[in-house]
C-alpha positions as CSV (number, residue, x, y, z in Angstrom):
1,M,-196.4,66.4,74.6
2,E,-195.1,69.4,77.1
3,C,-192.8,71.5,76.6
4,T,-189.3,72.6,75.8
5,R,-187.5,73.6,79.4
6,P,-187.1,75.6,80.8
7,P,-189.5,75.7,83.2
8,D,-188.9,72.6,84.9
9,P,-191.2,70.6,84.5
10,I,-194.4,72.9,83.8
11,A,-196.9,71.5,86.1
12,A,-200.4,72.3,85.2
13,T,-202.8,73.8,87.8
14,A,-206.3,72.8,88.7
15,T,-207.8,76.1,87.1
16,T,-211.4,75.7,86.5
17,G,-213.8,78.7,86.3
18,V,-216.3,80.9,84.4
19,Y,-215.4,82.9,82.5
20,N,-216.0,86.3,80.2
21,G,-219.6,86.6,81.3
22,W,-221.9,84.6,78.7
23,M,-218.7,82.4,77.8
24,I,-219.0,78.9,80.4
25,H,-215.7,77.9,80.4
26,E,-214.0,75.2,82.8
27,I,-210.3,74.2,82.4
28,L,-209.6,70.8,83.2
29,P,-206.2,68.8,83.5
30,V,-206.5,65.5,82.5
31,G,-204.5,62.1,82.2
32,P,-201.0,61.4,83.7
33,L,-199.4,64.8,82.0
34,Q,-202.1,66.7,82.9
35,C,-203.3,67.7,79.8
36,N,-205.7,71.3,79.9
37,C,-208.9,69.9,78.8
38,S,-210.7,73.0,78.1
39,I,-214.9,72.5,77.9
40,I,-216.8,76.0,76.6
41,G,-220.4,76.6,76.5
42,D,-222.9,79.2,75.3
43,E,-224.8,80.0,78.5
44,T,-228.2,81.0,76.3
45,S,-227.8,78.2,73.6
46,R,-226.1,76.0,76.2
47,E,-224.2,74.8,73.1
48,A,-220.7,73.8,73.9
49,M,-217.2,72.3,72.7
50,V,-214.7,70.3,74.3
51,I,-210.8,71.1,73.1
52,D,-208.3,68.4,74.3
53,P,-210.0,65.4,76.0
54,G,-206.9,63.6,77.0
55,D,-208.5,61.3,79.6
56,D,-210.8,61.6,82.4
57,V,-213.4,61.9,80.5
58,N,-216.5,61.0,83.0
59,D,-215.1,64.7,85.1
60,V,-215.2,66.2,81.7
61,L,-218.7,65.0,81.1
62,G,-219.5,66.0,84.5
63,I,-218.6,69.0,83.6
64,V,-220.9,69.5,80.8
65,R,-223.7,67.7,82.6
66,K,-223.5,70.8,85.7
67,H,-223.7,73.6,82.9
68,N,-226.3,71.7,81.2
69,L,-224.8,71.5,78.4
70,Q,-224.9,70.3,74.5
71,V,-221.3,69.1,73.0
72,K,-221.8,70.0,69.2
73,Q,-217.7,69.4,68.6
74,I,-214.4,68.3,69.8
75,V,-211.5,69.5,69.0
76,I,-207.7,68.4,69.3
77,T,-204.7,70.8,68.8
78,H,-202.8,68.1,68.2
79,A,-202.1,64.1,67.8
80,H,-200.1,63.2,70.7
81,I,-202.3,60.7,73.0
82,D,-202.5,62.9,76.3
83,H,-204.4,65.1,74.3
84,V,-206.5,62.9,71.7
85,G,-206.4,59.8,74.0
86,G,-210.0,59.8,75.3
87,A,-211.6,61.2,72.1
88,M,-213.8,58.2,71.2
89,K,-215.0,58.2,74.4
90,L,-216.7,61.6,74.4
91,R,-217.7,61.1,71.2
92,A,-219.2,58.4,72.2
93,A,-221.0,59.6,74.8
94,T,-222.2,62.9,73.1
95,G,-222.4,61.7,69.3
96,A,-220.2,64.9,68.7
97,P,-217.6,64.7,66.0
98,V,-214.6,64.8,66.6
99,L,-212.2,68.0,64.9
100,L,-208.3,67.2,63.9
101,N,-206.1,69.1,61.2
102,Q,-204.9,66.4,58.3
103,N,-201.3,67.0,59.0
104,D,-201.7,64.9,61.9
105,Y,-203.4,62.2,60.7
106,A,-199.8,60.0,60.7
107,L,-199.5,60.3,64.3
108,L,-203.0,58.7,65.6
109,K,-201.1,55.6,63.4
110,M,-198.9,55.7,66.7
111,L,-201.0,56.3,69.6
112,D,-199.9,52.5,70.7
113,V,-195.5,53.8,70.6
114,Q,-197.0,57.0,72.3
115,A,-198.7,54.9,74.9
116,A,-195.4,53.2,75.4
117,W,-193.9,56.3,75.8
118,I,-195.5,57.9,79.2
119,G,-196.8,54.0,79.7
120,V,-200.3,54.2,79.5
121,P,-202.7,51.5,77.4
122,P,-203.0,52.5,74.1
123,P,-206.6,54.0,73.3
124,G,-207.5,51.8,70.4
125,K,-207.9,53.3,66.7
126,V,-209.4,57.3,66.7
127,E,-211.3,58.1,64.0
128,I,-211.1,62.3,62.6
129,D,-214.7,63.6,61.1
130,R,-213.3,66.5,59.9
131,T,-210.0,68.3,59.7
132,V,-209.9,72.1,60.2
133,T,-207.2,74.6,59.6
134,T,-206.7,78.3,59.0
135,G,-209.4,80.0,57.7
136,E,-212.4,77.9,59.4
137,T,-213.4,78.5,62.6
138,V,-215.4,76.4,65.1
139,S,-218.4,77.5,67.5
140,A,-219.9,76.5,70.9
141,G,-223.5,78.8,70.0
142,S,-222.7,82.7,69.8
143,H,-218.8,81.7,71.1
144,T,-216.8,81.5,67.6
145,A,-213.4,80.6,67.4
146,Q,-211.0,81.6,64.5
147,I,-208.3,78.4,63.4
148,L,-205.0,78.8,63.4
149,H,-202.5,76.1,62.0
150,T,-199.3,76.1,64.0
151,P,-196.9,73.8,62.6
152,G,-193.3,72.7,64.8
153,H,-194.5,70.8,67.9
154,T,-195.9,68.3,65.5
155,E,-196.9,69.0,61.7
156,G,-200.7,69.6,62.3
157,S,-201.0,71.6,65.8
158,I,-203.7,74.0,66.1
159,C,-204.2,76.8,68.1
160,L,-208.0,77.8,68.8
161,F,-208.5,82.2,69.0
162,F,-211.7,84.0,70.3
163,E,-211.3,87.0,69.1
164,P,-213.7,89.0,71.6
165,E,-213.3,87.5,74.3
166,K,-209.3,87.9,73.5
167,K,-208.6,84.4,74.2
168,L,-206.4,81.6,72.6
169,I,-206.0,77.7,73.2
170,A,-202.4,77.5,72.5
171,G,-202.5,73.6,72.8
172,D,-198.4,72.9,72.8
173,T,-197.5,75.6,70.7
174,L,-196.8,77.6,73.9
175,F,-196.5,77.9,76.7
176,A,-196.1,80.5,80.3
177,G,-192.4,81.3,79.8
178,S,-191.5,77.8,77.6
179,I,-192.2,77.0,73.9
180,G,-193.5,73.2,72.4
181,R,-190.8,70.5,72.0
182,T,-189.8,69.4,68.6
183,D,-187.8,66.8,69.5
184,L,-190.4,64.6,68.8
185,P,-192.0,62.9,65.2
186,G,-193.4,65.6,63.0
187,G,-191.2,68.1,65.5
188,S,-189.5,71.2,64.0
189,M,-187.9,73.9,65.8
190,D,-188.0,76.1,62.6
191,K,-191.4,75.6,62.5
192,I,-192.3,76.3,65.8
193,M,-190.8,79.8,66.1
194,R,-192.1,80.4,62.4
195,S,-196.1,79.9,63.8
196,L,-195.0,81.5,66.8
197,H,-193.3,84.7,65.6
198,N,-195.7,85.4,62.3
199,T,-199.0,83.9,64.5
200,L,-198.7,84.1,67.9
201,L,-197.1,87.1,67.8
202,A,-199.8,89.0,66.1
203,L,-202.3,88.4,68.3
204,P,-202.7,91.2,71.4
205,D,-200.9,91.7,74.2
206,Q,-203.7,91.4,76.2
207,T,-204.5,87.8,74.6
208,V,-205.0,85.3,77.4
209,V,-203.3,81.9,76.3
210,I,-204.5,78.8,78.3
211,P,-201.8,76.2,77.2
212,G,-201.8,72.5,77.0
213,H,-200.2,71.9,80.0
214,G,-199.4,74.3,82.9
215,P,-200.5,78.1,84.0
216,I,-202.4,80.8,81.9
217,T,-200.6,83.6,81.1
218,T,-200.7,86.2,78.2
219,I,-199.4,86.7,74.7
220,G,-198.0,90.1,75.8
221,E,-195.7,88.6,79.4
222,E,-195.2,85.9,76.7
223,R,-193.4,88.8,74.7
224,E,-191.2,90.0,77.1
225,N,-190.5,87.5,79.2
226,N,-190.3,83.9,77.4
227,P,-186.9,82.9,77.1
228,F,-187.2,81.5,74.2
229,L,-188.9,84.4,72.0
230,R,-186.2,87.0,74.0
231,L,-183.5,84.5,72.4
232,E,-185.0,84.7,69.0
233,R,-185.7,88.6,69.1
234,H,-181.8,89.0,70.2
235,Q,-180.7,86.7,67.5
236,S,-182.6,88.4,64.7
237,T,-181.5,92.0,66.1
238,T,-177.8,91.4,65.9
239,E,-177.8,89.3,62.5
240,S,-179.7,92.6,61.6
241,R,-176.7,95.1,63.2
242,K,-174.5,93.1,61.4
243,H,-176.0,93.0,57.9
244,R,-176.0,96.6,58.7
245,E,-172.4,97.2,59.4
246,N,-171.4,95.0,56.3
């Protein structure tokens, strides 16, 4: 659920649109926490995936109908209610399977508790059809994303990297100017920093990042200006210098 500060707090911007020619990609901030739900489709086959349908499923379906898409997969970046709350309603409407990393299954059993945290009705039981992790892919027609397991915000957090388009759906692992909070069940600052440095910062600087909340950014921008990543880099440099001096 959202980010470690700063900034204060990230307010999602209603960034919707069609990008990269043959890829349909609309970003719809949904629910009270304005989770960035992505609808990705292939203009030729009309196959689509929906990522993080946390709420406002009727609006998501409106975008699906606007582009005459067939949803083939529903992918959840992590099992916080603002990202998974609408998954069963969308599955019922489309017949598409719901995909989530198995390390977040325990969080699904806490959805009623999570609902109380943010003051919304519990969504009921969420059923997962398939687990996904690093080394696997998901596709919308010709558009294929690599699954990157990035624990830290939660144990089962994943990101989706569309390599040809240089596009990353980052869930709540990385934000513009911030990173995912780690003070909720399953969170770990050590793990999220490893995920960021070993996995996400290994991607090209020009990679466009769509965070789970807030505005779009790039890997290069966050490498240079994200205070959490710069602080970690500074600490590593200082430790290396001390080691050489000793």
